[in-house]
A tleap script that builds the chain and sets N, CA, C and O, in Angstrom:
source leaprc.protein.ff14SB
mol = sequence {
  NMET LYS ARG SER GLU ALA ARG GLU GLU PRO
  VAL SER ILE GLY GLU ALA ALA VAL ALA LYS
  LEU ILE ALA PHE PHE ARG LEU LEU ASP THR
  TRP ASP ARG GLU ALA LYS ALA MET GLN LYS
  THR CYS SER THR CYS SER GLU GLY VAL GLN
  TYR SER ILE VAL VAL MET ILE SER THR VAL
  GLY VAL SER PRO ARG VAL GLN GLN SER SER
  PRO ALA VAL LEU PHE CYS ASP HIE CYS PHE
  ARG GLU LEU SER GLU ARG LEU CYS SER ASP
  LYS LEU ARG ILE ALA VAL ASN SER ALA LEU
  THR GLU LEU ASN GLU ARG LEU ARG GLU ARG
  SER THR ALA GLN LYS SER MET PHE CASP
}
set mol.1.N position { 85.398 50.738 166.830 }
set mol.1.CA position { 85.090 52.141 166.920 }
set mol.1.C position { 84.854 52.505 168.382 }
set mol.1.O position { 84.130 51.804 169.089 }
set mol.2.N position { 85.458 53.590 168.832 }
set mol.2.CA position { 85.277 54.041 170.200 }
set mol.2.C position { 83.894 54.636 170.366 }
set mol.2.O position { 83.250 55.065 169.409 }
set mol.3.N position { 83.463 54.644 171.613 }
set mol.3.CA position { 82.132 55.180 171.926 }
set mol.3.C position { 81.991 56.625 171.442 }
set mol.3.O position { 80.949 56.984 170.892 }
set mol.4.N position { 83.014 57.460 171.634 }
set mol.4.CA position { 82.950 58.860 171.222 }
set mol.4.C position { 82.913 59.007 169.703 }
set mol.4.O position { 82.501 60.050 169.196 }
set mol.5.N position { 83.336 57.983 168.974 }
set mol.5.CA position { 83.345 58.037 167.525 }
set mol.5.C position { 82.094 57.423 166.916 }
set mol.5.O position { 81.885 57.518 165.707 }
set mol.6.N position { 81.272 56.803 167.728 }
set mol.6.CA position { 80.077 56.134 167.207 }
set mol.6.C position { 79.138 57.156 166.586 }
set mol.6.O position { 78.947 58.257 167.103 }
set mol.7.N position { 78.563 56.760 165.471 }
set mol.7.CA position { 77.624 57.642 164.779 }
set mol.7.C position { 76.200 57.246 165.153 }
set mol.7.O position { 75.834 56.070 165.159 }
set mol.8.N position { 75.431 58.247 165.456 }
set mol.8.CA position { 74.036 57.977 165.761 }
set mol.8.C position { 73.239 58.048 164.471 }
set mol.8.O position { 73.455 58.926 163.635 }
set mol.9.N position { 72.317 57.111 164.323 }
set mol.9.CA position { 71.446 57.103 163.163 }
set mol.9.C position { 70.343 58.133 163.371 }
set mol.9.O position { 69.838 58.282 164.484 }
set mol.10.N position { 69.965 58.843 162.317 }
set mol.10.CA position { 68.879 59.805 162.467 }
set mol.10.C position { 67.571 59.088 162.814 }
set mol.10.O position { 67.311 57.973 162.362 }
set mol.11.N position { 66.773 59.751 163.615 }
set mol.11.CA position { 65.490 59.201 164.023 }
set mol.11.C position { 64.426 59.744 163.074 }
set mol.11.O position { 64.388 60.943 162.795 }
set mol.12.N position { 63.582 58.875 162.591 }
set mol.12.CA position { 62.527 59.280 161.678 }
set mol.12.C position { 61.197 59.316 162.433 }
set mol.12.O position { 60.815 58.350 163.094 }
set mol.13.N position { 60.500 60.452 162.320 }
set mol.13.CA position { 59.184 60.542 162.927 }
set mol.13.C position { 58.187 60.951 161.844 }
set mol.13.O position { 58.556 61.569 160.845 }
set mol.14.N position { 56.949 60.603 162.053 }
set mol.14.CA position { 55.923 60.865 161.057 }
set mol.14.C position { 55.558 62.335 160.950 }
set mol.14.O position { 55.874 63.141 161.825 }
set mol.15.N position { 54.880 62.664 159.845 }
set mol.15.CA position { 54.456 64.043 159.603 }
set mol.15.C position { 53.491 64.528 160.676 }
set mol.15.O position { 53.543 65.691 161.078 }
set mol.16.N position { 52.615 63.650 161.141 }
set mol.16.CA position { 51.657 64.038 162.172 }
set mol.16.C position { 52.383 64.428 163.455 }
set mol.16.O position { 52.008 65.398 164.114 }
set mol.17.N position { 53.415 63.677 163.807 }
set mol.17.CA position { 54.184 63.991 165.011 }
set mol.17.C position { 54.907 65.321 164.851 }
set mol.17.O position { 54.972 66.112 165.792 }
set mol.18.N position { 55.450 65.569 163.665 }
set mol.18.CA position { 56.136 66.836 163.398 }
set mol.18.C position { 55.145 67.990 163.504 }
set mol.18.O position { 55.454 69.029 164.087 }
set mol.19.N position { 53.953 67.804 162.939 }
set mol.19.CA position { 52.931 68.848 163.001 }
set mol.19.C position { 52.542 69.143 164.448 }
set mol.19.O position { 52.357 70.303 164.818 }
set mol.20.N position { 52.418 68.096 165.264 }
set mol.20.CA position { 52.072 68.311 166.678 }
set mol.20.C position { 53.194 69.025 167.423 }
set mol.20.O position { 52.935 69.873 168.278 }
set mol.21.N position { 54.440 68.683 167.100 }
set mol.21.CA position { 55.569 69.375 167.730 }
set mol.21.C position { 55.591 70.851 167.349 }
set mol.21.O position { 55.823 71.714 168.194 }
set mol.22.N position { 55.349 71.133 166.078 }
set mol.22.CA position { 55.319 72.528 165.623 }
set mol.22.C position { 54.206 73.278 166.335 }
set mol.22.O position { 54.413 74.398 166.803 }
set mol.23.N position { 53.027 72.672 166.422 }
set mol.23.CA position { 51.897 73.297 167.117 }
set mol.23.C position { 52.233 73.533 168.586 }
set mol.23.O position { 51.894 74.574 169.149 }
set mol.24.N position { 52.897 72.566 169.198 }
set mol.24.CA position { 53.278 72.697 170.607 }
set mol.24.C position { 54.224 73.875 170.808 }
set mol.24.O position { 54.045 74.659 171.739 }
set mol.25.N position { 55.232 74.006 169.942 }
set mol.25.CA position { 56.187 75.106 170.094 }
set mol.25.C position { 55.526 76.452 169.791 }
set mol.25.O position { 55.891 77.463 170.391 }
set mol.26.N position { 54.565 76.479 168.874 }
set mol.26.CA position { 53.821 77.720 168.640 }
set mol.26.C position { 53.006 78.092 169.872 }
set mol.26.O position { 52.925 79.265 170.239 }
set mol.27.N position { 52.403 77.095 170.507 }
set mol.27.CA position { 51.638 77.341 171.726 }
set mol.27.C position { 52.541 77.867 172.833 }
set mol.27.O position { 52.161 78.791 173.553 }
set mol.28.N position { 53.734 77.288 172.979 }
set mol.28.CA position { 54.691 77.785 173.974 }
set mol.28.C position { 55.059 79.239 173.693 }
set mol.28.O position { 55.167 80.052 174.611 }
set mol.29.N position { 55.252 79.558 172.406 }
set mol.29.CA position { 55.579 80.929 172.026 }
set mol.29.C position { 54.434 81.875 172.391 }
set mol.29.O position { 54.670 82.977 172.885 }
set mol.30.N position { 53.194 81.443 172.147 }
set mol.30.CA position { 52.026 82.245 172.500 }
set mol.30.C position { 51.969 82.470 173.998 }
set mol.30.O position { 51.749 83.593 174.451 }
set mol.31.N position { 52.167 81.411 174.771 }
set mol.31.CA position { 52.152 81.534 176.229 }
set mol.31.C position { 53.240 82.493 176.702 }
set mol.31.O position { 53.019 83.285 177.617 }
set mol.32.N position { 54.413 82.420 176.080 }
set mol.32.CA position { 55.514 83.301 176.450 }
set mol.32.C position { 55.146 84.759 176.183 }
set mol.32.O position { 55.376 85.625 177.027 }
set mol.33.N position { 54.571 85.032 174.999 }
set mol.33.CA position { 54.162 86.399 174.675 }
set mol.33.C position { 53.068 86.885 175.619 }
set mol.33.O position { 53.085 88.038 176.050 }
set mol.34.N position { 52.113 86.006 175.943 }
set mol.34.CA position { 51.043 86.391 176.868 }
set mol.34.C position { 51.599 86.662 178.263 }
set mol.34.O position { 51.155 87.590 178.939 }
set mol.35.N position { 52.565 85.861 178.691 }
set mol.35.CA position { 53.173 86.082 180.010 }
set mol.35.C position { 53.895 87.425 180.045 }
set mol.35.O position { 53.826 88.147 181.039 }
set mol.36.N position { 54.587 87.758 178.958 }
set mol.36.CA position { 55.272 89.053 178.906 }
set mol.36.C position { 54.271 90.193 178.899 }
set mol.36.O position { 54.507 91.226 179.526 }
set mol.37.N position { 53.144 90.023 178.190 }
set mol.37.CA position { 52.117 91.064 178.173 }
set mol.37.C position { 51.527 91.253 179.565 }
set mol.37.O position { 51.217 92.375 179.965 }
set mol.38.N position { 51.373 90.164 180.296 }
set mol.38.CA position { 50.785 90.258 181.629 }
set mol.38.C position { 51.711 90.964 182.610 }
set mol.38.O position { 51.259 91.410 183.664 }
set mol.39.N position { 52.983 91.075 182.291 }
set mol.39.CA position { 53.899 91.788 183.161 }
set mol.39.C position { 53.710 93.300 183.051 }
set mol.39.O position { 54.165 94.053 183.913 }
set mol.40.N position { 53.040 93.739 181.992 }
set mol.40.CA position { 52.776 95.159 181.820 }
set mol.40.C position { 51.593 95.542 182.705 }
set mol.40.O position { 50.774 94.695 183.060 }
set mol.41.N position { 51.512 96.817 183.056 }
set mol.41.CA position { 50.462 97.242 183.989 }
set mol.41.C position { 49.527 98.265 183.353 }
set mol.41.O position { 49.887 98.989 182.425 }
set mol.42.N position { 48.325 98.291 183.890 }
set mol.42.CA position { 47.269 99.194 183.438 }
set mol.42.C position { 47.712 100.649 183.632 }
set mol.42.O position { 48.321 100.997 184.644 }
set mol.43.N position { 47.394 101.483 182.648 }
set mol.43.CA position { 47.765 102.898 182.723 }
set mol.43.C position { 46.943 103.654 183.765 }
set mol.43.O position { 47.282 104.783 184.121 }
set mol.44.N position { 45.866 103.041 184.256 }
set mol.44.CA position { 45.001 103.706 185.220 }
set mol.44.C position { 45.229 103.220 186.650 }
set mol.44.O position { 45.348 104.026 187.573 }
set mol.45.N position { 45.292 101.872 186.834 }
set mol.45.CA position { 45.317 101.347 188.205 }
set mol.45.C position { 46.527 100.476 188.529 }
set mol.45.O position { 46.666 100.033 189.669 }
set mol.46.N position { 47.393 100.222 187.578 }
set mol.46.CA position { 48.610 99.420 187.747 }
set mol.46.C position { 48.364 97.919 187.931 }
set mol.46.O position { 49.277 97.197 188.332 }
set mol.47.N position { 47.145 97.434 187.646 }
set mol.47.CA position { 46.882 95.994 187.631 }
set mol.47.C position { 47.455 95.412 186.339 }
set mol.47.O position { 47.906 96.146 185.460 }
set mol.48.N position { 47.428 94.080 186.239 }
set mol.48.CA position { 47.881 93.426 185.010 }
set mol.48.C position { 47.029 93.862 183.827 }
set mol.48.O position { 45.828 94.093 183.971 }
set mol.49.N position { 47.646 93.974 182.668 }
set mol.49.CA position { 46.972 94.515 181.491 }
set mol.49.C position { 46.383 93.391 180.625 }
set mol.49.O position { 47.000 92.339 180.454 }
set mol.50.N position { 45.189 93.628 180.086 }
set mol.50.CA position { 44.573 92.706 179.144 }
set mol.50.C position { 44.388 93.334 177.768 }
set mol.50.O position { 44.326 92.618 176.769 }
set mol.51.N position { 44.300 94.646 177.701 }
set mol.51.CA position { 44.002 95.325 176.434 }
set mol.51.C position { 44.904 96.533 176.244 }
set mol.51.O position { 45.380 97.142 177.202 }
set mol.52.N position { 45.121 96.854 174.991 }
set mol.52.CA position { 45.765 98.121 174.668 }
set mol.52.C position { 44.892 98.820 173.640 }
set mol.52.O position { 44.258 98.178 172.803 }
set mol.53.N position { 44.868 100.118 173.713 }
set mol.53.CA position { 44.106 100.916 172.759 }
set mol.53.C position { 45.085 101.797 172.005 }
set mol.53.O position { 45.928 102.472 172.596 }
set mol.54.N position { 44.956 101.774 170.696 }
set mol.54.CA position { 45.692 102.681 169.830 }
set mol.54.C position { 44.636 103.460 169.054 }
set mol.54.O position { 43.774 102.863 168.409 }
set mol.55.N position { 44.698 104.758 169.112 }
set mol.55.CA position { 43.720 105.584 168.416 }
set mol.55.C position { 44.279 105.945 167.048 }
set mol.55.O position { 45.420 106.389 166.917 }
set mol.56.N position { 43.436 105.739 166.020 }
set mol.56.CA position { 43.796 106.125 164.656 }
set mol.56.C position { 42.871 107.268 164.260 }
set mol.56.O position { 41.649 107.116 164.267 }
set mol.57.N position { 43.449 108.401 163.919 }
set mol.57.CA position { 42.669 109.555 163.484 }
set mol.57.C position { 42.972 109.783 162.008 }
set mol.57.O position { 44.129 109.853 161.593 }
set mol.58.N position { 41.903 109.896 161.229 }
set mol.58.CA position { 42.035 110.087 159.780 }
set mol.58.C position { 41.228 111.293 159.336 }
set mol.58.O position { 40.177 111.597 159.900 }
set mol.59.N position { 41.733 111.974 158.318 }
set mol.59.CA position { 40.941 113.035 157.705 }
set mol.59.C position { 39.891 112.393 156.812 }
set mol.59.O position { 40.100 111.298 156.288 }
set mol.60.N position { 38.776 113.064 156.641 }
set mol.60.CA position { 37.701 112.600 155.769 }
set mol.60.C position { 37.448 113.684 154.729 }
set mol.60.O position { 37.360 114.867 155.057 }
set mol.61.N position { 37.333 113.271 153.488 }
set mol.61.CA position { 37.059 114.229 152.427 }
set mol.61.C position { 38.277 115.011 151.985 }
set mol.61.O position { 38.148 116.011 151.278 }
set mol.62.N position { 39.443 114.578 152.384 }
set mol.62.CA position { 40.694 115.229 151.990 }
set mol.62.C position { 41.520 114.212 151.227 }
set mol.62.O position { 41.729 113.096 151.703 }
set mol.63.N position { 41.989 114.587 150.050 }
set mol.63.CA position { 42.785 113.662 149.252 }
set mol.63.C position { 44.169 114.253 149.066 }
set mol.63.O position { 44.279 115.410 148.660 }
set mol.64.N position { 45.210 113.523 149.340 }
set mol.64.CA position { 45.220 112.179 149.908 }
set mol.64.C position { 44.887 112.231 151.406 }
set mol.64.O position { 45.129 113.227 152.088 }
set mol.65.N position { 44.331 111.129 151.880 }
set mol.65.CA position { 43.949 111.022 153.292 }
set mol.65.C position { 45.195 111.141 154.169 }
set mol.65.O position { 46.266 110.648 153.814 }
set mol.66.N position { 45.042 111.789 155.296 }
set mol.66.CA position { 46.115 111.907 156.277 }
set mol.66.C position { 45.676 111.143 157.517 }
set mol.66.O position { 44.566 111.338 158.011 }
set mol.67.N position { 46.541 110.280 158.017 }
set mol.67.CA position { 46.235 109.480 159.201 }
set mol.67.C position { 47.370 109.580 160.204 }
set mol.67.O position { 48.532 109.758 159.840 }
set mol.68.N position { 47.013 109.462 161.463 }
set mol.68.CA position { 48.007 109.430 162.534 }
set mol.68.C position { 47.495 108.525 163.640 }
set mol.68.O position { 46.329 108.596 164.027 }
set mol.69.N position { 48.380 107.673 164.146 }
set mol.69.CA position { 47.988 106.812 165.268 }
set mol.69.C position { 48.708 107.262 166.532 }
set mol.69.O position { 49.781 107.866 166.494 }
set mol.70.N position { 48.074 106.944 167.645 }
set mol.70.CA position { 48.649 107.286 168.947 }
set mol.70.C position { 49.506 106.135 169.444 }
set mol.70.O position { 49.420 105.026 168.917 }
set mol.71.N position { 50.323 106.383 170.441 }
set mol.71.CA position { 50.984 105.260 171.120 }
set mol.71.C position { 49.922 104.417 171.834 }
set mol.71.O position { 48.837 104.912 172.139 }
set mol.72.N position { 50.232 103.164 172.096 }
set mol.72.CA position { 49.300 102.278 172.805 }
set mol.72.C position { 49.144 102.725 174.250 }
set mol.72.O position { 50.108 103.120 174.906 }
set mol.73.N position { 47.901 102.654 174.734 }
set mol.73.CA position { 47.589 102.925 176.134 }
set mol.73.C position { 47.038 101.626 176.699 }
set mol.73.O position { 46.099 101.060 176.140 }
set mol.74.N position { 47.606 101.144 177.797 }
set mol.74.CA position { 47.287 99.829 178.350 }
set mol.74.C position { 46.199 99.911 179.414 }
set mol.74.O position { 46.158 100.844 180.215 }
set mol.75.N position { 45.300 98.892 179.402 }
set mol.75.CA position { 44.197 98.844 180.360 }
set mol.75.C position { 43.983 97.424 180.869 }
set mol.75.O position { 44.135 96.456 180.123 }
set mol.76.N position { 43.632 97.313 182.132 }
set mol.76.CA position { 43.132 96.047 182.657 }
set mol.76.C position { 41.667 95.928 182.213 }
set mol.76.O position { 41.095 96.887 181.696 }
set mol.77.N position { 41.068 94.761 182.415 }
set mol.77.CA position { 39.690 94.543 181.981 }
set mol.77.C position { 38.736 95.529 182.650 }
set mol.77.O position { 37.884 96.116 181.982 }
set mol.78.N position { 38.871 95.714 183.960 }
set mol.78.CA position { 37.967 96.604 184.700 }
set mol.78.C position { 38.046 98.044 184.183 }
set mol.78.O position { 37.019 98.665 183.909 }
set mol.79.N position { 39.248 98.564 184.054 }
set mol.79.CA position { 39.400 99.954 183.616 }
set mol.79.C position { 38.972 100.138 182.163 }
set mol.79.O position { 38.442 101.188 181.799 }
set mol.80.N position { 39.198 99.121 181.332 }
set mol.80.CA position { 38.758 99.208 179.944 }
set mol.80.C position { 37.240 99.298 179.873 }
set mol.80.O position { 36.695 100.121 179.137 }
set mol.81.N position { 36.559 98.451 180.640 }
set mol.81.CA position { 35.079 98.483 180.641 }
set mol.81.C position { 34.562 99.804 181.215 }
set mol.81.O position { 33.568 100.349 180.736 }
set mol.82.N position { 35.233 100.303 182.226 }
set mol.82.CA position { 34.845 101.600 182.796 }
set mol.82.C position { 35.028 102.711 181.765 }
set mol.82.O position { 34.182 103.596 181.640 }
set mol.83.N position { 36.130 102.661 181.034 }
set mol.83.CA position { 36.378 103.648 179.987 }
set mol.83.C position { 35.302 103.565 178.914 }
set mol.83.O position { 34.780 104.594 178.484 }
set mol.84.N position { 34.966 102.360 178.477 }
set mol.84.CA position { 33.994 102.230 177.389 }
set mol.84.C position { 32.608 102.713 177.812 }
set mol.84.O position { 31.834 103.175 176.974 }
set mol.85.N position { 32.287 102.613 179.103 }
set mol.85.CA position { 31.001 103.118 179.600 }
set mol.85.C position { 30.967 104.648 179.617 }
set mol.85.O position { 29.891 105.246 179.578 }
set mol.86.N position { 32.131 105.275 179.673 }
set mol.86.CA position { 32.198 106.738 179.788 }
set mol.86.C position { 32.432 107.440 178.457 }
set mol.86.O position { 32.566 108.663 178.422 }
set mol.87.N position { 32.482 106.694 177.373 }
set mol.87.CA position { 32.701 107.329 176.073 }
set mol.87.C position { 31.547 108.283 175.777 }
set mol.87.O position { 30.383 107.951 176.003 }
set mol.88.N position { 31.871 109.446 175.280 }
set mol.88.CA position { 30.878 110.501 175.139 }
set mol.88.C position { 29.937 110.312 173.961 }
set mol.88.O position { 28.909 110.986 173.895 }
set mol.89.N position { 30.244 109.435 173.043 }
set mol.89.CA position { 29.417 109.224 171.865 }
set mol.89.C position { 28.836 107.813 171.881 }
set mol.89.O position { 29.564 106.835 172.055 }
set mol.90.N position { 27.526 107.715 171.697 }
set mol.90.CA position { 26.906 106.386 171.648 }
set mol.90.C position { 27.483 105.548 170.515 }
set mol.90.O position { 27.722 104.353 170.690 }
set mol.91.N position { 27.710 106.163 169.348 }
set mol.91.CA position { 28.254 105.415 168.211 }
set mol.91.C position { 29.673 104.930 168.505 }
set mol.91.O position { 30.034 103.810 168.140 }
set mol.92.N position { 30.468 105.755 169.154 }
set mol.92.CA position { 31.824 105.342 169.511 }
set mol.92.C position { 31.782 104.213 170.531 }
set mol.92.O position { 32.539 103.249 170.417 }
set mol.93.N position { 30.909 104.320 171.524 }
set mol.93.CA position { 30.773 103.279 172.542 }
set mol.93.C position { 30.334 101.954 171.897 }
set mol.93.O position { 30.865 100.895 172.234 }
set mol.94.N position { 29.386 102.013 170.988 }
set mol.94.CA position { 28.928 100.808 170.290 }
set mol.94.C position { 30.062 100.211 169.469 }
set mol.94.O position { 30.247 98.994 169.460 }
set mol.95.N position { 30.823 101.056 168.780 }
set mol.95.CA position { 31.941 100.565 167.965 }
set mol.95.C position { 33.004 99.899 168.834 }
set mol.95.O position { 33.518 98.838 168.479 }
set mol.96.N position { 33.335 100.512 169.966 }
set mol.96.CA position { 34.345 99.950 170.871 }
set mol.96.C position { 33.850 98.628 171.458 }
set mol.96.O position { 34.599 97.653 171.507 }
set mol.97.N position { 32.592 98.591 171.903 }
set mol.97.CA position { 32.050 97.359 172.473 }
set mol.97.C position { 31.960 96.253 171.428 }
set mol.97.O position { 32.196 95.086 171.740 }
set mol.98.N position { 31.623 96.605 170.202 }
set mol.98.CA position { 31.581 95.619 169.120 }
set mol.98.C position { 32.972 95.043 168.857 }
set mol.98.O position { 33.131 93.833 168.691 }
set mol.99.N position { 33.976 95.919 168.821 }
set mol.99.CA position { 35.352 95.460 168.605 }
set mol.99.C position { 35.806 94.559 169.752 }
set mol.99.O position { 36.467 93.547 169.517 }
set mol.100.N position { 35.462 94.912 170.980 }
set mol.100.CA position { 35.838 94.100 172.132 }
set mol.100.C position { 35.160 92.734 172.081 }
set mol.100.O position { 35.798 91.717 172.356 }
set mol.101.N position { 33.881 92.700 171.732 }
set mol.101.CA position { 33.161 91.430 171.618 }
set mol.101.C position { 33.807 90.542 170.562 }
set mol.101.O position { 34.018 89.352 170.794 }
set mol.102.N position { 34.120 91.110 169.414 }
set mol.102.CA position { 34.755 90.346 168.331 }
set mol.102.C position { 36.133 89.841 168.755 }
set mol.102.O position { 36.486 88.695 168.477 }
set mol.103.N position { 36.910 90.686 169.426 }
set mol.103.CA position { 38.237 90.293 169.897 }
set mol.103.C position { 38.141 89.119 170.864 }
set mol.103.O position { 38.884 88.145 170.740 }
set mol.104.N position { 37.229 89.209 171.824 }
set mol.104.CA position { 37.071 88.130 172.800 }
set mol.104.C position { 36.603 86.838 172.145 }
set mol.104.O position { 37.034 85.757 172.547 }
set mol.105.N position { 35.736 86.927 171.150 }
set mol.105.CA position { 35.280 85.732 170.427 }
set mol.105.C position { 36.441 85.083 169.675 }
set mol.105.O position { 36.586 83.860 169.688 }
set mol.106.N position { 37.257 85.890 169.029 }
set mol.106.CA position { 38.414 85.345 168.303 }
set mol.106.C position { 39.405 84.690 169.257 }
set mol.106.O position { 39.982 83.652 168.934 }
set mol.107.N position { 39.608 85.291 170.437 }
set mol.107.CA position { 40.501 84.695 171.433 }
set mol.107.C position { 39.964 83.349 171.909 }
set mol.107.O position { 40.728 82.397 172.069 }
set mol.108.N position { 38.636 83.263 172.141 }
set mol.108.CA position { 38.025 81.986 172.558 }
set mol.108.C position { 38.186 80.928 171.474 }
set mol.108.O position { 38.527 79.782 171.770 }
set mol.109.N position { 37.943 81.303 170.220 }
set mol.109.CA position { 38.082 80.359 169.111 }
set mol.109.C position { 39.520 79.867 168.992 }
set mol.109.O position { 39.753 78.677 168.776 }
set mol.110.N position { 40.473 80.764 169.128 }
set mol.110.CA position { 41.885 80.383 169.025 }
set mol.110.C position { 42.270 79.451 170.158 }
set mol.110.O position { 42.979 78.467 169.946 }
set mol.111.N position { 41.805 79.759 171.358 }
set mol.111.CA position { 42.102 78.921 172.513 }
set mol.111.C position { 41.512 77.525 172.333 }
set mol.111.O position { 42.176 76.532 172.629 }
set mol.112.N position { 40.276 77.438 171.853 }
set mol.112.CA position { 39.626 76.154 171.614 }
set mol.112.C position { 40.375 75.360 170.547 }
set mol.112.O position { 40.566 74.152 170.688 }
set mol.113.N position { 40.794 76.033 169.489 }
set mol.113.CA position { 41.524 75.349 168.416 }
set mol.113.C position { 42.870 74.831 168.907 }
set mol.113.O position { 43.280 73.730 168.541 }
set mol.114.N position { 43.553 75.607 169.725 }
set mol.114.CA position { 44.849 75.166 170.247 }
set mol.114.C position { 44.683 73.971 171.178 }
set mol.114.O position { 45.498 73.049 171.152 }
set mol.115.N position { 43.639 73.980 171.996 }
set mol.115.CA position { 43.403 72.863 172.911 }
set mol.115.C position { 43.073 71.589 172.145 }
set mol.115.O position { 43.515 70.505 172.525 }
set mol.116.N position { 42.294 71.711 171.063 }
set mol.116.CA position { 41.894 70.519 170.305 }
set mol.116.C position { 43.068 69.897 169.562 }
set mol.116.O position { 43.014 68.715 169.221 }
set mol.117.N position { 44.114 70.647 169.304 }
set mol.117.CA position { 45.281 70.098 168.614 }
set mol.117.C position { 45.997 69.052 169.463 }
set mol.117.O position { 46.683 68.180 168.929 }
set mol.118.N position { 45.838 69.136 170.782 }
set mol.118.CA position { 46.541 68.222 171.672 }
set mol.118.C position { 45.643 67.148 172.250 }
set mol.118.O position { 46.081 66.345 173.073 }
set mol.119.N position { 44.402 67.128 171.829 }
set mol.119.CA position { 43.473 66.085 172.305 }
set mol.119.C position { 43.551 64.840 171.443 }
set mol.119.O position { 42.842 63.867 171.698 }
savepdb mol mol.pdb
quit
């Protein structure tokens, strides 16, 4: 048999190795999406963006409920924090800060979980 006609035998790898490869490619995909997001700029100062805000407005006490969302508005960390400090309603400011705290906690947990997969 000529070299070009030789058949290669399939390589068998364990399930754990396959799981690690899948996790690795998911991590690469996440990094790629994050890199693309970082190419976008803040709507206020043109720095790299970390957050986007989409406003959802809903009717209350009207059936059926009517809702409308806004297009996303992009913010860097500094401008987002400045915006949240200037919100005219204490309840709205508390709600926004609570959502930001929860978002950052989830990002930390996800990052920690991804790092532990490769340890």
